[in-house]
N, C-alpha and C positions, 0 to 999 in steps of 0.2 A: 235599272240604272239609268236608262233613257239616254238623252243627249250629253256630250261632253261639256263639263263646266268650263266657263272661261273667266277671265279676270280682265277688265281693261280699266286702263288709267289715263287720265286727261289733265295734261298741265298747261295752265292759261298764263300768258305772260305778255308783255307788250310786243315782243316778237314774232311767235309762232305758237301754235297749239301743239301739244303731243300726245297720241292716242296709241296704247300699246296693250296687247291682249295676252294674259298668260293664265295658265291652269290656276285655279283658285286654291286657296289654303284650307285645308280640311282639318276636322278635329284630329284624325287619325294619321295624317301626312304632316311630313316637315316643310317648311319654306323651302321651295326649290332655289339653289344657287343663284341662277340666273334672276330670279326675282328680287332676291335678296340685294344683289349688285344692282339692279335697276333702281330698286327703291332708295338705295345707298346714294346714287347718282344724283335722283331728283332731290333728294332732301339734302344735299352736301351744301348747297347755296340757295337754299330754298326753304319757305315754311308753308307747310302743310295747313290748308283751310278747308272747310267744308266738313262733310260727315262722310262715312262709311256706310256703305249699303251692301249686306252680305245677304246672300239666300244660298239656296242647294244648287243654283246654276249660273249666277252671276253675283260678282263683287266687283263694285265701282267705287274707286275714290278719286278725288280731285285736286289736284296741287296747283296751287297758284305761286308760280315763281316771282319771289322778291328779293331783291339785293338786300343782304344783311349789313349792318351798319352798326358802327359803335357808337359810344355815347356823343361823342362829337358830331355824329352824322356821316362819316366819312367810311368808307367801305373797308373791310378788315383784310382784304385780299393781302395788301403789302404790309399789314400790321402784325401779321403772326410772325413774321420773321424776326424781327426784334423781340417779340417775346421770347421766342423759342431761344434767340441767342442769350438772353438774359437769365433764362432758365438753365441754360447749359454752363454759364458762368457761375450761377449759384451753386450748381453741384460740385463746383471745384473746391469750394470751403465747408462742404457737407461731410460729416464722418462717413466712411466707407462702411462702417457696421455700427451697431449699438454700442456705444461706450460704456454704459454700465455706470455703477457708482464711482464717483470720483475719490480716489483715496486721500485721506489725510497726510498731515505733514509727517507724522510719525510713521504711518505704513510708507509713504514714499521714501524716507529715509533708510527703513529697514528694507524695502525693495533694492535701494541702490547699493546696499551693503551686502545683500546677498545676490547680486545680478550676476556676479561671475567669480569663479575660484581666482581669477586672477588679480582680485581685489586684494588678496596677502600681499602683493607687491607695493600696495600704497604705502606701506611701512617704509619703502626704500626712498621715498620722497626727502623726508628730513635727513636721512642719513646721507644721501646724495649732497644736499645743500651744504651740511656740515662738513664734509669732506672738502666740498669746493671753495667754502670761504674759509677753512683752515689751511686751504693750499696745500692739501695732502697729495698724494701720488696720482698723476692724469688717468693712469690705469684703472685705479679704484673708483674716481669720479665718472669716468666714461661707463664702466660696468654698472654701477649701482644707479647712474642717470639712465640708462638704457632700460633697467629693468624697471624703473619706475615709471617710464614712459607707457609701458605696456598696458598697465590699468587704466591709465588716464585716456588711451585711445578708445578703450572699451567703454568707458563711461560717455565719453563724447558721443559714442553710438547709442548709448541708453537714452540719452538726454534727446537727440535727434528723433530717435524712434517714438518717443513719448509724445513729442509735439505733433510728429507727423501721424500719430493715432488719432489725434483729433480733426484731420484734415481727410479731404478724398485721397484716393490711392495716388491721383496726378499730382499735387499740391505735395503730397508727401513723399512722392518720387523724386520731386525737384527738390526737397529739402534734404532730402537723403545724398542726392547728387551733388549739391553745393556743398554739405558740410562733411562728407564722407570721407575726404582726404585732408583734414585740417591739420593733423600732424605733419603730414608731408608738407603742406604750406607752409607751417610754422618753422620747420628745420630749413626749408629751402629760403624762406625769407629772412631768417637770421644769417645765413651763409651769404645770402646778397648783400645786407646790411654791412658785414664785415668785407664785403669784395671778393670773396672766395668763389667765383663763378664756378669753377670747376667742379666744387662740392655741390652746387646748386643743380648741374646737369647730371652729376653721378649718382645722386641721391634719387632725383626723378625717374632717370632711365633705369635704375637699379628696382624703383617699385614697379616699373613696366613689367619687367623681366621676372620679379618675383610673383606677380599677380598672372601673368601668363603662363608661366612654366611651373613655379613650385606650386603654388594655391590650385590651380587648374589640375595639373599632374597628381596632387593628393587627392583632389576631389575625384577624379576619375578612378584612383585606385581603390579609394575607399567604397565608392557606390559599385564598382566593378565587382568587388569582392562579395558583396550582397546581392546584386544584380547582374544576372548573365550579361544583359545588354541594356542600356539605358538610353532612352530616345529623348530628344527636346527640340523645340521649334527651329526647323531648319531655315526659316525666312529671318529670325530674330539672330541665328548665328551668323547667317551670309552677312546680314546688315553688319554686326560687329566686326567680322573681318574686314569688310569694305572700308570701315571707319579706322582700324588700326592700320590699314595699308594707307590711306591717306596720310596718317601720321607720320608714317615711315617715309614716304616720300616727302614731305616737309622737311626732314631731316637728313635726306640723301642728296636733295638738290643744293643745299648750301656746301656739303661735303664734296659733291662734284664740283661745284662752283671753285671752292677753294682748292682742289687737287688739280684740275686743269688749266685753270684760269689765273691762280694765284701769282705764277713768275710773270706773266705777260702785265697785269694790273700795277704791280709794285705797291706804291704807296696807297694806291686807290682800292686796294681790296678791302679794307677794314670800313669804310663807309659804305661801301656797295653790299657789303654782308650784313651790316644793320639794317640797311634799307629794304634788303630781301627777307630778313627774318621778320622784321616788324609787319611788313605788308603781309606775309605768310601767316603771322600770328593773328591778326585780324580776321582773314578768311577762315582760320581754323576755329576762332570763337564764333563765327557766324556759322559755320558748320554744326558747331556743338549746340548751339541755340535752335537751329532748325531740327537736329535728332532730339532735343527734348520735347520741342512742340509735335514731332512725330511719334513718339513714344507714349507721351502723356496725354496728347489730346487729339490730333487726327487719328491716328491709327492704335489708340490704346487698348483695342480688343485684342490684338497681338500680343500684349504682354499681361493681359489679365488672367484671372484663375478659371481656365477652362481646359477639359481634357484634352490631351493632344497626343499622346501617345501611350504605349503599352510596353512596360518591362517584363522580363523573365526572371524571376527570382529562384534560386537554387535552394533547395532543400538538403538536409543531410542524407537521405537517400539516393541523391542524384536526380530527383524528379524537378521540374520547374513549375513554378507557380504563375500565373500570368498577372501582373497588376498594373493599373492604371495610374501614370504620373498626368499631373497637370503643370501648366504653366507658371511662371515663378510669379510668387507673391513676394511683396516687399517684406522686409522682415517684421517691421512693425504690425503686418497684417496676421502674422503667426500666433500672436497673442489674442486671448478669447475676452481680456478685459484690461484697461489700463492699469499700469504699475504705480503711475506717479501722478500727481496733479500738475496742471500747467507752471505754476509758479516754483515748484520743486525741481521741474525738468529744465526751465530756463536757468535756474540757479545752478544746476549741475553741469549745463552746458558752459556758463560763463567760469565758474570756478575749475573747471576741468581745463578749459583754454588757457586761463592764466597759470595754472600749473603747469601744464604742458609747456607754456613758452618759457618760464623760468628754467623748468629741466632741461629742455632742448637747448637753452643758451648755454647752460652749463656743460652739457654733452658737447657741443660743438667747441667749446673754448678749449676743451679738454684732447680734442681730436688730436691736433698738432703734436702735443706732448705725448700721447700713446704712441703715434708712429715712430717719433725719436726714440723712443726707449723700447721698440720691439722690432721684430724683423717682419711684421705685417705692413703689406703697403696700405697707403691711405687709399687708394682706388678700391682695393678690396672692401674695406670697411665702409665707405660710401656706396659701393654698388650692391653689396651682399648685407651686412650686417644691420646696418641703418633702417634699409627697407623692410626688412624681416621683422625687425622690432617694432617698426610703426605701424605694421599692418598684420601684427600678431592678432587681433581681435577679429578682423574680417578674415583671416586664415581659418582661425577656428569656427565662424559661423558658415563657410564654404562647406568646410569637411563635416559638420553635424549635420546639414541640410541635404548634402549629398548622400549621407548613409540612411537617411530616411527618405529617398528616393525624390526627392524635390531638387532635379538637376537643373532643372531652369533657373531657379532661385540661385544654385551654385554657380551657374554659368553669369548670371547677372551681377554677382558679387564679385568674382573674379575679373571677367572681361569688362564689365560695366566701369569697375574702378580705374581699369586701364584707359578706357575711351575718356574718363573725366580726366587723367593726369595729362594724356596726350592733347587732347582737344581744348582744354579748358586752362589747367594748372599752368602748364609750361608756357603757353602764349599769354596768359595774364602777367606771368611772372616776366616774360620778355616787355611787355607794356609797361608794366611798373617800374623795370629796369629803365626804360626810356625815360620816364618820368624822372627817375632820379639822376640820370645823366651817367648811368653804369652801362658798359657794352657787352650786355648780354645777349647772344644770339642762338640761333638754332643750328649752328655748326657744333655738334658734338664730338666728342672723342670717335676718330674714324673705326676703332676696333669695337667700341661700345655700339655704334651705329650699325655696324655689320653684324653683331650679334642680336641686336633687336630685331632688324630684316629678318634674319634666318628663322628667330623665335616665331614672328607674326606670319612666316610661311608654313612652318610646321604646325601651328597652332590651326590655321587655316585648313589644312588637309586633314585635320584630326577632327574638325567639327562640321565641315562644309555638307557632309551627307546628313547630319542631324542625328548621328548614332555615336556611342562610344563605350568604350570596355577598358579594363584595367591596364592592357597592355599598353594603350595610348598614354596612360598615366606613367606607366615606367619608362616610355621614350622620352615625354617632357620633362621627369625629374632628371633623367640621365643627361638631357642636353643641358639643364641648369647647374648640375653638379661639374660638367666639363667647363662651363663658362665660369664657374666660381673658382675651379682650379688654375684657369688662364689667367684670372687677375690676382691672384696671391701675390705675385711678384710683379705686378704691372706697374711702371712709373706712370705718375701723372703728366698729361701731355700740354700741361698749359704754356710750356716753352715753344711749342710748335705753332702757337697762334700769332697772328699779324700784331705789330707792336699797338696798333689802335684799339686792339681788342683785348688787350690786358689792363684789368682792373686795378688802378692805383689809390 
């Protein structure tokens, strides 16, 4: 064998020379890790010149260090960062996976028709319009308009998903976050136009309660009956809880302001509440923008499809099967291929929005007549009925994916919708009302605000450990039923507002 072979490297530059000895690379041995790292460090910003001499004892190579330059002769040290940023920006508009063949217009139409069994309710659209324009019973107009809105909300979701399918997960998530509550925004916008501020507030807060308690509770129960215990990302759950807490604080502060300072401020209370609400709305919108940046850009790995938990599935014999669940995939990522082409998807979005607007307008106009001819309070309809029908498609999605073990996705559908309403829809409507000269504030009905506060607390306790079971769902739905019963005969609280906050 003889003497131990060595390898030496010499680097020549204008500053200094470098000589290093390593054991040589033989045909039978792999290259040592320290040798590889040293060679990588030498060649990172250098160009290798000369030739390699290799023998059984010594292998010598010479490296001449030269600064790498771009085409313009400038060093690339600082130029790599803009290229990296441009590449990262380009990925936002790159489909998350292979789109596959683009469906034709006929295939797109068939896909829209077969998208959901709820589409059978599309037949109620002309019926509700006919009843409205022929001045029939307000009860009939309201019932058929409500049934017609349900499939329109589902088709809005389909159009959004198909457009998002052609983009990255980040941009697709942003589209879904922006268009996810179009029906609620339409109903609230119509009520705002008609100066029914109590309806605006009750319908939006009812959407929060519906998603937090009814949808999430149903997902807990459905998933809990199939899986002994479901686990999800605790970090995302804690972040969602914190954001919901922020939204509740933004409602509690005006309520406390009105309760404890209203008598002392006399006629000045209204302008001060408007100023407080509009400033808070701007802050909430900024928080929502930061949340989108966090979720879809800086920390999007926390919301991507990565194995994170293990659930135990019960069998009929009582045994448990361990199954792995994953982080939430957006709903458009659940499909293997596109169902519609882009023009058809955009047409579905535009047509569904237009039909939903007219139908929702008929629904809102029939609401007062319905309340006058029945023993049901307007508060109960706006807080319970309208949010349930406008979110029916999202409810079905959350339950279905929870039954398949995709509980992070169910969480993102239910709680994510709440975050969007609380941090985006409500403050945006306050800003829009500001521009319209209407006194919409964050001073909600005190009982409604208290119910939301308690709901956020109980949801926080249910998800903060990153685990769930069916009993948690029973508790959430039980709380929702209690709230629904308490508002059955609850009167609207419009007359408790300061005179300057009553819309005329």
